[in-house]
LOSELO-239697 format. One record per residue (C-alpha): residue number from 1; z, y, x negated. Coordinates in pm, 1 decimal, padded with zeros to 6 digits. Example, Ala and Ser with C-alpha at 12.3 -4.5 7.8 and 13.67 -1.06 7.14 Angstrom:
! residues 2
1; 00780.0; -00450.0; -01230.0
2; 00714.0; -00106.0; -01367.0
END
This chain:
! residues 565
1; 03434.0; 00482.5; 02279.4
2; 03226.9; 00447.8; 02577.8
3; 03052.6; 00092.2; 02620.0
4; 02770.7; 00024.4; 02876.7
5; 02770.9; -00362.1; 02960.4
6; 02505.5; -00522.7; 03152.9
7; 02618.5; -00876.9; 03278.9
8; 02398.5; -01183.9; 03244.0
9; 02149.7; -01000.7; 03038.4
10; 01966.1; -01313.2; 02909.8
11; 01924.3; -01395.3; 03282.8
12; 01818.7; -01067.0; 03382.1
13; 01539.8; -01080.1; 03105.4
14; 01372.1; -01383.0; 03253.1
15; 01212.3; -01474.6; 03586.2
16; 01344.9; -01733.4; 03812.6
17; 01499.4; -01827.4; 04149.2
18; 01874.6; -01858.9; 04194.4
19; 02029.4; -02077.9; 04065.2
20; 01891.9; -02013.1; 03700.5
21; 02040.4; -02050.0; 03361.1
22; 01904.2; -01953.3; 03024.6
23; 01948.1; -02211.2; 02746.7
24; 01974.8; -02207.4; 02362.4
25; 02053.8; -02481.5; 02121.0
26; 02074.2; -02742.5; 02395.3
27; 02348.4; -02558.8; 02589.9
28; 02389.4; -02285.4; 02859.7
29; 02371.0; -01952.0; 02738.2
30; 02402.2; -01763.5; 03056.3
31; 02365.0; -01834.1; 03419.6
32; 02327.0; -01656.3; 03743.3
33; 02590.0; -01612.1; 04013.4
34; 02450.8; -01910.9; 04221.8
35; 02476.7; -02134.6; 03924.6
36; 02834.2; -02015.8; 03844.2
37; 02932.3; -02086.3; 04225.3
38; 02803.6; -02454.8; 04138.5
39; 03027.1; -02500.2; 03850.7
40; 02778.9; -02400.3; 03573.4
41; 02946.1; -02234.2; 03266.8
42; 02843.8; -02078.4; 02941.3
43; 02847.4; -02359.6; 02647.9
44; 02799.2; -02644.4; 02878.8
45; 02545.9; -02900.4; 02785.7
46; 02237.8; -02920.1; 02976.8
47; 02307.7; -03264.4; 03123.0
48; 02650.0; -03160.9; 03267.5
49; 02495.3; -02827.9; 03410.9
50; 02202.6; -03004.3; 03595.5
51; 02465.3; -03264.4; 03708.2
52; 02660.1; -03003.4; 03868.2
53; 02373.4; -02827.0; 04002.4
54; 02064.7; -03044.1; 04042.9
55; 01841.8; -02749.7; 04163.0
56; 01930.4; -02560.4; 03861.5
57; 01617.6; -02392.2; 03700.3
58; 01632.3; -02372.2; 03302.3
59; 01465.3; -02114.3; 03101.3
60; 01435.1; -02073.1; 02727.2
61; 01608.8; -01759.5; 02580.2
62; 01356.1; -01469.7; 02522.9
63; 01535.9; -01246.0; 02285.5
64; 01210.4; -01016.7; 02273.3
65; 01226.6; -00974.1; 02644.4
66; 01593.1; -00907.3; 02637.2
67; 01537.7; -00624.2; 02400.8
68; 01234.2; -00470.2; 02579.5
69; 01415.7; -00458.2; 02905.5
70; 01713.2; -00315.5; 02751.5
71; 01533.6; -00020.3; 02609.2
72; 01535.9; 00191.1; 02927.8
73; 01917.7; 00156.4; 02937.2
74; 01938.1; 00249.1; 02578.8
75; 01712.3; 00566.6; 02647.7
76; 01909.1; 00664.1; 02950.1
77; 02224.2; 00653.0; 02739.3
78; 02086.5; 00820.0; 02456.9
79; 02013.8; 01130.0; 02670.2
80; 02388.3; 01203.4; 02633.6
81; 02403.7; 01149.2; 02247.4
82; 02164.1; 01024.3; 01997.4
83; 02456.0; 00840.8; 01836.8
84; 02379.2; 00505.1; 02034.9
85; 02463.9; 00162.8; 01882.0
86; 02306.1; -00136.2; 02042.3
87; 02540.5; -00425.0; 01980.6
88; 02321.7; -00667.2; 02152.4
89; 02069.0; -00641.5; 02438.6
90; 02294.9; -00579.6; 02737.4
91; 02567.4; -00413.0; 02550.4
92; 02568.0; -00057.5; 02359.3
93; 02823.9; 00206.3; 02288.8
94; 02863.0; 00567.2; 02208.7
95; 03138.2; 00785.7; 02076.6
96; 03317.1; 00960.7; 02359.4
97; 03478.8; 01262.9; 02200.0
98; 03184.4; 01506.8; 02149.6
99; 02986.9; 01396.3; 02468.1
100; 03317.3; 01392.1; 02675.2
101; 03390.3; 01748.0; 02568.0
102; 03049.4; 01865.3; 02655.2
103; 02996.9; 01705.9; 02982.8
104; 03357.6; 01789.8; 03112.1
105; 03565.2; 01506.0; 03025.4
106; 03567.2; 01126.1; 02960.4
107; 03570.6; 01054.3; 03356.3
108; 03274.8; 01289.1; 03417.3
109; 03075.9; 01165.0; 03107.4
110; 03119.5; 00797.9; 03244.0
111; 03011.4; 00894.1; 03582.2
112; 02710.7; 01053.1; 03466.1
113; 02632.2; 00762.3; 03225.9
114; 02668.9; 00508.8; 03502.2
115; 02430.8; 00688.5; 03732.7
116; 02180.0; 00714.6; 03449.0
117; 02195.7; 00379.2; 03366.0
118; 02175.4; 00279.2; 03731.4
119; 01858.6; 00473.5; 03783.4
120; 01691.4; 00327.5; 03465.0
121; 01776.3; -00014.1; 03610.3
122; 01662.7; 00091.5; 03951.2
123; 01986.7; 00003.9; 04135.0
124; 02288.9; 00197.9; 04273.8
125; 02576.4; 00238.2; 04056.3
126; 02843.6; -00040.6; 04027.7
127; 03198.1; 00081.8; 04130.5
128; 03428.0; 00176.7; 03873.0
129; 03622.3; -00149.7; 03864.5
130; 03591.1; -00499.5; 03992.7
131; 03810.9; -00549.8; 04276.4
132; 04134.8; -00703.8; 04177.9
133; 04075.5; -00671.1; 03808.2
134; 04295.0; -00374.8; 03750.7
135; 04561.4; -00155.3; 03921.5
136; 04595.9; 00215.1; 03903.5
137; 04939.6; 00361.2; 03830.7
138; 05040.4; 00696.7; 03974.5
139; 04969.1; 00861.5; 03640.4
140; 04600.1; 00745.0; 03656.8
141; 04613.8; 00489.6; 03396.6
142; 04458.3; 00175.3; 03482.7
143; 04627.6; -00148.5; 03327.2
144; 04567.8; -00505.0; 03378.6
145; 04723.7; -00678.7; 03682.3
146; 05076.5; -00831.5; 03596.8
147; 05008.9; -01115.3; 03838.9
148; 04740.6; -01272.5; 03613.7
149; 04618.9; -01280.6; 03247.6
150; 04284.7; -01100.5; 03201.6
151; 03993.2; -01303.1; 03128.0
152; 03958.1; -01352.4; 02735.7
153; 03672.0; -01172.5; 02538.4
154; 03310.8; -01331.6; 02567.6
155; 03300.9; -01441.9; 02207.8
156; 03438.2; -01395.9; 01850.3
157; 03176.6; -01139.0; 01805.2
158; 02895.4; -01053.5; 01548.6
159; 02945.3; -01051.8; 01168.6
160; 02888.3; -00670.4; 01182.7
161; 03160.8; -00624.0; 01445.2
162; 03446.9; -00850.9; 01401.1
163; 03602.9; -00974.6; 01712.5
164; 03366.8; -00785.4; 01944.5
165; 03343.2; -00951.8; 02283.1
166; 03050.9; -00972.9; 02489.5
167; 02802.8; -01091.4; 02209.2
168; 02514.1; -01348.8; 02273.2
169; 02638.6; -01690.0; 02405.9
170; 02931.2; -01542.7; 02580.7
171; 03033.2; -01627.0; 02933.3
172; 02931.0; -01356.4; 03169.8
173; 03182.1; -01252.1; 03461.7
174; 03046.6; -01293.5; 03818.0
175; 02842.7; -01007.0; 03961.2
176; 03087.8; -00779.1; 04138.6
177; 02845.9; -00692.0; 04390.2
178; 02821.2; -01056.3; 04509.0
179; 02495.3; -01065.6; 04672.8
180; 02261.1; -00953.7; 04392.4
181; 01972.3; -01192.3; 04304.8
182; 01985.2; -01336.2; 03948.4
183; 01718.3; -01116.9; 03802.9
184; 01869.6; -00779.1; 03948.7
185; 02049.2; -00595.9; 03678.1
186; 02346.9; -00384.4; 03683.9
187; 02585.1; -00217.0; 03451.1
188; 02953.8; -00135.6; 03411.4
189; 03122.3; 00145.4; 03193.3
190; 03436.2; 00132.7; 03021.4
191; 03615.3; 00368.0; 02793.6
192; 03891.2; 00284.3; 02523.4
193; 04014.1; 00372.4; 02182.7
194; 03789.8; 00130.1; 01952.3
195; 03497.9; -00070.7; 02019.1
196; 03656.8; -00403.9; 02087.8
197; 03901.3; -00241.4; 02345.8
198; 03590.4; -00047.1; 02482.3
199; 03405.4; -00363.3; 02550.0
200; 03682.8; -00527.6; 02736.7
201; 03726.4; -00203.1; 02943.7
202; 03363.1; -00215.5; 03040.7
203; 03414.5; -00574.3; 03151.8
204; 03696.3; -00471.1; 03374.8
205; 03528.2; -00144.6; 03477.4
206; 03815.1; 00085.0; 03357.7
207; 03870.3; 00392.8; 03167.6
208; 04170.8; 00352.1; 02933.9
209; 04335.1; 00702.8; 02845.5
210; 04357.2; 00790.3; 02467.0
211; 04669.9; 00642.8; 02312.2
212; 04715.0; 00364.2; 02567.7
213; 04473.1; 00111.4; 02434.0
214; 04737.9; -00094.4; 02293.8
215; 04903.7; -00130.0; 02621.3
216; 04581.0; -00196.5; 02781.6
217; 04503.2; -00501.0; 02542.9
218; 04873.9; -00630.4; 02536.8
219; 04840.7; -00887.5; 02823.9
220; 04534.4; -01048.0; 02685.6
221; 04554.9; -01379.4; 02496.6
222; 04508.3; -01374.6; 02111.2
223; 04186.7; -01585.6; 02167.4
224; 04029.9; -01259.5; 02299.2
225; 04031.3; -01124.2; 01937.8
226; 03783.6; -01419.8; 01847.3
227; 03759.2; -01624.0; 01542.6
228; 03877.9; -01345.9; 01322.4
229; 04233.4; -01424.4; 01493.8
230; 04424.7; -01735.3; 01387.7
231; 04473.4; -01780.0; 01778.3
232; 04605.8; -02138.7; 01761.1
233; 04848.8; -02082.6; 01490.4
234; 04997.7; -01770.4; 01671.4
235; 05035.8; -01967.1; 01981.9
236; 05248.7; -02231.7; 01793.2
237; 05443.4; -01933.9; 01654.4
238; 05536.0; -01801.4; 02008.7
239; 05288.1; -01515.9; 01989.6
240; 05041.9; -01590.3; 02274.0
241; 04921.0; -01256.1; 02360.5
242; 04747.7; -00959.5; 02197.9
243; 05062.5; -00740.5; 02235.1
244; 05287.2; -00979.0; 02069.5
245; 05057.2; -01013.2; 01774.7
246; 05003.1; -00622.5; 01748.9
247; 05381.6; -00578.3; 01731.3
248; 05379.1; -00757.4; 01401.4
249; 05433.8; -00554.8; 01072.9
250; 05078.6; -00481.3; 00916.3
251; 05216.0; -00585.1; 00558.6
252; 05342.9; -00917.9; 00711.1
253; 05015.5; -00992.2; 00875.1
254; 04807.0; -00921.4; 00557.4
255; 05030.2; -01144.2; 00355.3
256; 05022.4; -01450.8; 00587.4
257; 04661.4; -01426.8; 00717.8
258; 04458.1; -01204.9; 00474.0
259; 04178.1; -00991.4; 00534.7
260; 04056.0; -01142.9; 00856.2
261; 04402.7; -01118.8; 01003.4
262; 04411.2; -00779.8; 00899.9
263; 04097.8; -00690.3; 01090.6
264; 04231.0; -00880.3; 01388.7
265; 04553.6; -00700.7; 01382.3
266; 04369.4; -00357.2; 01379.2
267; 04169.9; -00461.8; 01681.0
268; 04486.9; -00564.3; 01859.2
269; 04631.9; -00235.3; 01801.4
270; 04350.4; -00063.9; 01933.7
271; 04210.2; 00061.0; 01587.2
272; 03836.8; 00039.8; 01495.8
273; 03749.5; -00166.1; 01200.6
274; 03427.4; 00046.3; 01115.5
275; 03232.5; 00334.6; 01263.9
276; 02945.0; 00309.0; 01499.6
277; 02594.1; 00270.8; 01316.1
278; 02323.2; 00439.6; 01549.0
279; 02004.2; 00263.1; 01579.3
280; 01708.7; 00381.6; 01385.1
281; 01481.6; 00600.2; 01570.2
282; 01109.1; 00477.9; 01580.2
283; 00836.9; 00741.9; 01620.6
284; 00662.4; 00778.4; 01956.2
285; 00309.5; 00680.2; 01884.1
286; 00202.9; 00586.6; 02230.9
287; -00107.7; 00725.4; 02391.1
288; -00203.7; 00767.7; 02748.4
289; -00454.4; 00917.4; 02974.0
290; -00335.3; 01047.5; 03349.8
291; -00588.6; 01064.4; 03637.4
292; -00571.6; 01324.6; 03893.5
293; -00688.5; 01253.5; 04150.7
294; -00654.1; 00877.3; 04102.2
295; -00957.7; 00702.7; 03964.2
296; -01075.9; 00443.6; 04230.2
297; -01263.7; 00203.8; 03975.5
298; -01144.4; 00009.3; 03687.8
299; -01485.2; 00061.9; 03496.0
300; -01399.8; 00424.2; 03373.5
301; -01068.8; 00296.8; 03240.4
302; -01263.2; 00085.2; 03002.3
303; -01436.0; 00385.9; 02849.4
304; -01099.8; 00574.3; 02834.1
305; -00935.8; 00277.8; 02678.7
306; -01191.2; 00300.7; 02384.1
307; -01089.8; 00661.5; 02328.5
308; -00708.7; 00577.6; 02351.4
309; -00745.4; 00285.0; 02098.4
310; -00917.1; 00522.8; 01857.2
311; -00647.8; 00772.3; 01905.3
312; -00368.0; 00504.7; 01855.8
313; -00529.1; 00374.6; 01536.5
314; -00541.9; 00714.8; 01399.6
315; -00167.5; 00790.6; 01486.8
316; -00061.1; 00458.4; 01316.0
317; -00268.3; 00539.7; 00999.9
318; -00127.9; 00889.4; 00989.0
319; 00209.2; 00753.4; 00995.7
320; 00132.8; 00473.8; 00752.4
321; 00250.3; 00225.2; 01005.2
322; 00112.4; -00100.3; 01174.3
323; 00237.8; -00280.3; 01467.5
324; 00290.5; -00637.5; 01580.6
325; 00191.9; -00580.1; 01938.9
326; 00045.8; -00326.4; 02178.9
327; 00140.1; -00284.4; 02527.7
328; -00132.9; -00209.8; 02790.4
329; 00016.8; -00024.5; 03077.1
330; -00155.6; 00081.9; 03408.1
331; -00006.1; 00273.3; 03697.6
332; -00142.5; 00280.5; 04043.9
333; -00144.3; 00548.3; 04301.4
334; 00104.9; 00328.4; 04531.5
335; 00359.5; 00340.0; 04286.5
336; 00296.6; -00005.6; 04121.2
337; 00299.7; -00033.9; 03743.0
338; 00180.5; -00341.5; 03534.0
339; 00195.6; -00412.9; 03171.9
340; 00079.0; -00660.5; 02931.2
341; 00153.9; -00720.3; 02562.3
342; -00127.7; -00798.5; 02311.6
343; -00073.6; -00939.0; 01980.8
344; -00210.2; -00691.7; 01716.6
345; -00040.3; -00740.9; 01360.1
346; -00284.5; -00484.3; 01216.6
347; -00596.6; -00692.2; 01272.7
348; -00756.4; -00529.8; 01564.3
349; -00984.8; -00273.7; 01527.2
350; -01018.0; 00019.3; 01774.5
351; -01317.5; -00156.5; 01918.1
352; -01142.0; -00477.8; 01933.6
353; -00838.3; -00323.8; 02111.8
354; -01056.1; -00161.1; 02367.8
355; -01211.2; -00471.6; 02425.3
356; -00901.4; -00633.8; 02506.3
357; -00806.2; -00348.2; 02754.0
358; -01131.8; -00430.8; 02932.9
359; -01027.6; -00807.8; 02944.6
360; -00682.3; -00734.5; 03072.3
361; -00825.0; -00505.1; 03335.5
362; -01054.3; -00787.5; 03460.2
363; -00796.0; -01039.5; 03450.1
364; -00562.4; -00810.7; 03690.9
365; -00846.0; -00756.3; 03910.0
366; -00942.0; -01130.3; 03915.3
367; -00575.4; -01203.7; 04018.1
368; -00565.1; -00952.5; 04291.3
369; -00316.8; -00725.6; 04113.3
370; -00472.5; -00416.9; 04225.4
371; -00588.0; -00318.2; 04578.8
372; -00959.4; -00275.3; 04635.2
373; -01090.9; 00066.9; 04617.3
374; -01103.0; 00237.5; 04954.0
375; -00857.5; 00006.4; 05123.1
376; -00611.5; 00300.6; 05167.6
377; -00510.3; 00644.3; 05076.6
378; -00273.1; 00514.8; 04804.5
379; -00541.8; 00331.8; 04590.3
380; -00650.0; 00392.1; 04246.4
381; -00530.6; 00425.1; 03910.8
382; -00306.5; 00711.2; 03782.4
383; -00235.0; 00626.5; 03429.9
384; -00370.4; 00421.9; 03134.9
385; -00128.2; 00380.6; 02854.5
386; -00139.1; 00212.0; 02502.0
387; 00207.6; 00173.7; 02338.2
388; 00258.2; 00015.2; 01988.9
389; 00545.3; -00237.1; 01966.5
390; 00722.2; -00369.3; 01661.6
391; 00627.3; -00090.4; 01412.7
392; 00654.1; -00176.7; 01044.9
393; 00507.8; -00025.3; 00731.7
394; 00120.9; -00097.6; 00675.2
395; 00082.7; -00310.4; 00358.2
396; -00298.1; -00344.2; 00416.6
397; -00492.8; -00659.9; 00477.7
398; -00754.0; -00858.9; 00270.2
399; -01058.4; -00903.2; 00478.2
400; -01317.2; -01193.1; 00417.3
401; -01581.8; -01135.3; 00137.6
402; -01935.6; -01053.4; 00214.4
403; -01849.5; -00951.6; 00571.4
404; -01886.4; -01305.2; 00709.0
405; -01720.4; -01409.9; 01028.6
406; -01436.2; -01658.7; 00968.6
407; -01324.5; -01913.2; 01214.9
408; -00985.1; -01778.1; 01255.7
409; -01134.9; -01460.2; 01409.0
410; -01316.6; -01661.1; 01657.5
411; -00995.8; -01841.4; 01752.4
412; -00807.9; -01533.3; 01783.6
413; -01058.0; -01390.7; 02038.2
414; -01041.0; -01717.2; 02226.4
415; -00674.1; -01672.0; 02239.8
416; -00665.6; -01308.4; 02335.5
417; -00881.5; -01389.4; 02628.7
418; -00644.2; -01660.9; 02759.4
419; -00325.9; -01425.6; 02695.5
420; -00499.0; -01180.8; 02911.5
421; -00458.8; -01412.7; 03212.8
422; -00140.1; -01607.9; 03105.7
423; 00041.8; -01321.6; 02925.3
424; 00164.5; -01292.4; 02552.0
425; 00393.4; -01589.5; 02582.8
426; 00174.9; -01791.6; 02805.2
427; 00007.6; -01969.8; 02515.9
428; 00227.8; -02130.8; 02256.9
429; 00182.4; -02326.8; 01928.1
430; 00401.8; -02605.7; 01788.7
431; 00603.8; -02537.7; 01494.9
432; 00823.7; -02802.9; 01313.5
433; 01214.5; -02767.3; 01328.0
434; 01508.5; -02941.3; 01193.2
435; 01691.4; -03216.0; 01385.6
436; 01732.5; -03580.5; 01436.2
437; 01559.9; -03648.2; 01780.1
438; 01198.1; -03599.6; 01865.0
439; 01281.3; -03316.6; 02106.3
440; 01457.1; -03124.1; 01828.1
441; 01190.6; -03156.5; 01550.2
442; 00941.7; -02935.0; 01730.2
443; 00961.9; -02597.1; 01899.7
444; 00701.7; -02388.9; 02110.1
445; 00644.1; -02030.7; 01967.8
446; 00417.4; -01782.9; 02145.0
447; 00099.6; -01756.2; 01966.7
448; 00095.1; -01508.5; 01698.1
449; 00471.5; -01467.6; 01688.3
450; 00640.2; -01533.8; 01354.0
451; 00873.6; -01822.8; 01335.1
452; 01142.5; -01923.3; 01086.4
453; 01343.6; -02242.9; 01121.2
454; 01710.5; -02185.5; 01211.4
455; 01800.0; -02506.4; 01006.0
456; 01603.6; -02657.8; 00716.5
457; 01309.6; -02881.1; 00817.7
458; 01337.4; -03103.3; 00514.8
459; 01715.7; -03167.3; 00526.9
460; 01827.0; -03543.4; 00502.3
461; 01932.1; -03548.7; 00868.8
462; 02137.4; -03884.5; 00856.3
463; 02080.3; -04073.3; 01171.5
464; 01714.4; -03943.0; 01212.9
465; 01462.3; -04170.3; 01368.3
466; 01209.9; -04367.0; 01158.0
467; 00874.1; -04213.8; 01085.5
468; 00682.5; -04371.8; 01393.5
469; 00727.7; -04065.1; 01634.5
470; 00687.7; -04086.6; 01999.1
471; 00367.4; -03972.2; 02164.7
472; 00538.0; -03821.6; 02469.2
473; 00877.5; -03653.1; 02448.6
474; 01049.9; -03545.6; 02783.2
475; 01166.8; -03179.0; 02798.2
476; 01471.9; -03297.4; 03012.2
477; 01583.9; -03669.8; 02923.4
478; 01579.0; -03891.6; 03249.8
479; 01877.2; -04083.4; 03335.4
480; 01820.9; -04471.8; 03351.6
481; 02054.3; -04786.2; 03343.9
482; 02046.3; -05054.4; 03065.5
483; 02166.6; -05390.8; 03170.8
484; 02228.4; -05708.9; 03000.7
485; 02128.4; -06075.2; 03109.2
486; 02430.9; -06101.8; 03342.8
487; 02352.9; -05760.2; 03512.6
488; 02643.8; -05562.3; 03352.9
489; 02578.7; -05235.0; 03183.6
490; 02538.7; -05246.9; 02796.8
491; 02779.7; -05004.2; 02617.0
492; 02789.7; -04894.7; 02249.1
493; 03133.8; -04839.8; 02090.9
494; 03241.2; -04599.5; 01835.8
495; 03126.7; -04819.6; 01543.4
496; 02767.0; -04851.9; 01697.9
497; 02858.5; -05184.2; 01826.5
498; 02639.7; -05314.9; 02124.3
499; 02824.6; -05512.1; 02383.4
500; 02529.8; -05742.1; 02478.0
501; 02156.7; -05766.1; 02420.5
502; 01957.7; -05529.2; 02643.9
503; 01765.3; -05732.3; 02914.5
504; 01673.3; -05468.9; 03183.0
505; 01594.6; -05098.9; 03200.1
506; 01621.5; -04949.8; 03534.2
507; 01406.1; -04631.3; 03573.3
508; 01417.2; -04454.2; 03913.7
509; 01509.1; -04787.7; 04079.9
510; 01252.3; -04992.2; 03905.4
511; 01350.9; -05282.0; 03690.8
512; 01163.9; -05296.7; 03345.8
513; 01217.9; -05643.8; 03153.2
514; 01305.8; -05556.6; 02782.7
515; 01073.5; -05765.2; 02574.0
516; 01221.4; -05631.8; 02242.4
517; 01450.7; -05367.8; 02107.1
518; 01592.7; -05221.9; 01791.4
519; 01876.2; -04985.7; 01703.3
520; 02113.6; -04829.3; 01742.2
521; 02053.8; -04512.8; 01536.5
522; 02407.1; -04334.1; 01567.0
523; 02427.4; -03959.6; 01515.4
524; 02749.3; -03773.7; 01495.7
525; 02676.4; -03408.1; 01497.1
526; 02887.2; -03097.7; 01437.9
527; 03218.3; -03303.2; 01406.1
528; 03376.2; -02996.1; 01247.4
529; 03307.8; -02770.7; 01557.0
530; 03474.0; -02904.8; 01875.1
531; 03258.9; -02679.3; 02082.4
532; 02941.3; -02835.8; 01943.4
533; 03044.7; -03183.9; 01867.7
534; 02811.1; -03452.2; 01986.2
535; 02790.7; -03843.8; 01946.6
536; 02494.1; -04043.4; 02057.4
537; 02302.7; -04333.5; 01960.2
538; 01920.9; -04409.7; 02009.5
539; 01737.0; -04736.7; 02082.9
540; 01382.6; -04831.7; 02068.0
541; 01274.2; -05079.7; 02344.3
542; 00968.6; -05258.5; 02456.4
543; 00950.0; -05338.0; 02819.8
544; 00675.2; -05499.7; 03034.8
545; 00303.3; -05422.9; 02969.9
546; 00373.1; -05337.6; 02600.4
547; 00520.4; -04989.2; 02678.5
548; 00768.0; -04864.6; 02429.5
549; 01057.7; -04630.6; 02511.6
550; 01292.0; -04432.9; 02321.0
551; 01655.6; -04460.0; 02498.2
552; 01959.4; -04249.6; 02398.9
553; 02315.5; -04307.0; 02508.1
554; 02573.8; -04045.9; 02507.1
555; 02926.9; -04038.4; 02663.7
556; 02856.0; -04391.3; 02806.1
557; 02527.0; -04265.5; 02998.3
558; 02183.7; -04383.7; 02906.1
559; 01870.3; -04168.1; 02906.8
560; 01492.8; -04206.4; 02845.8
561; 01418.2; -03952.0; 02584.9
562; 01042.5; -04007.4; 02474.7
563; 00781.4; -04288.9; 02508.5
564; 00530.0; -04445.1; 02258.9
565; 00174.6; -04522.4; 02305.5
END
């Protein structure tokens, strides 16, 4: 199995200056090399990460951007075999037996794949191995250094791939090139028997010869096998490594640990619990028009855009499909290419789509994206392309009766004009979400994107605030100090007992007298999961001038979470 792994892919998919981190669920999902150098790690709470790195730039995870940016990598790998499985954005795998035989062996195939992926990412190939991660024996087999235990797998894996490391939410290894900016992608290639071992080989940048996968996995801790392996119990039994676990008889493992232990045992022995599942190939319905010589003016592109919009609708109708978005892409003679996604969802006619192409060109021109005509030899447009995104079967749409215009149509047109300037995700709507705090009960979703709450909105949520909601909710709670009448810090014990009546709130060095207060509302969350467990309590206080604040105490530290009008 050959695996291509792109480190820090959630960070690659967003823009930002180093140090930058991508967040999900109130914790760090992935971070750049500069953030790691400051002590930021995957799984940390945001407050701790910002305490370690005050200049850290936080970005929300964008799964769709991750998928779109990973598509050129998948296409580059797909040139060697159509049997490509995308495990997650940033990680894909192919079977190596057939392509390896065709391209002259596994090493030759890995080198070709590495070069093709590097070309797709626009970066020179990464060396075969991270310095110090592996040693090469005289026979050519690369095995882990005996002086140190290899890093454990990224995470337990996805339900479809038990024990697969490198899944979303996993800590990424440092950039082996060291000096790359946070948004510059690179890739590493690994080969081994079985998907689990191949992912670890890609993280180490090694090619494990056939039949020696168990030897390669042996020094790893059993925690590398993920949640499917009873790592804690095996450690107590004196079996701390994958090799020691793999040496157990299969029947004894099945009797003691059941199906999940059997799967983990197969992974430890370098076996594959399931075959690869290639991705479904979507038809290429994009339409484009090339200009030779380059077209110096933008106005002709508007008329071409109308013809392309008609052709795109005909292709979609012929295939019985509709799309959620349409990408408008323009290439310039100087080599620059710009694109913008437009929400479609089957509602845009060919004329409406052509109108949005015109809006987009005007927005780009107004922002100075293109060089003015006649400013140099490399000016003008060489390509206009419309590409559908998110294809799905066309179920039809019920239009308004009697042909009257509805308010929703006018709203959509206004939104489209704003999105032409700000981008598809530049305009967002608020959707209800489940949670106890005000910042957890609403999420921002790009306009037009479907949304499904990850947790029930109408669940009981013990410890939730009363129905009087704050008017202003801070994106990042601000630290404050809460003092009693004697000037001592106010504390809250494990039974939600307050040490003294709050008398002063110190916000950014300014003291505010507390005229009234109520609380606490304690909340103990995820007590069954140590990695997500959280204990906090909230207070409502009224300070001078009649202003009301929502305060949160967690881990002995106080924060302003929101304010009331």
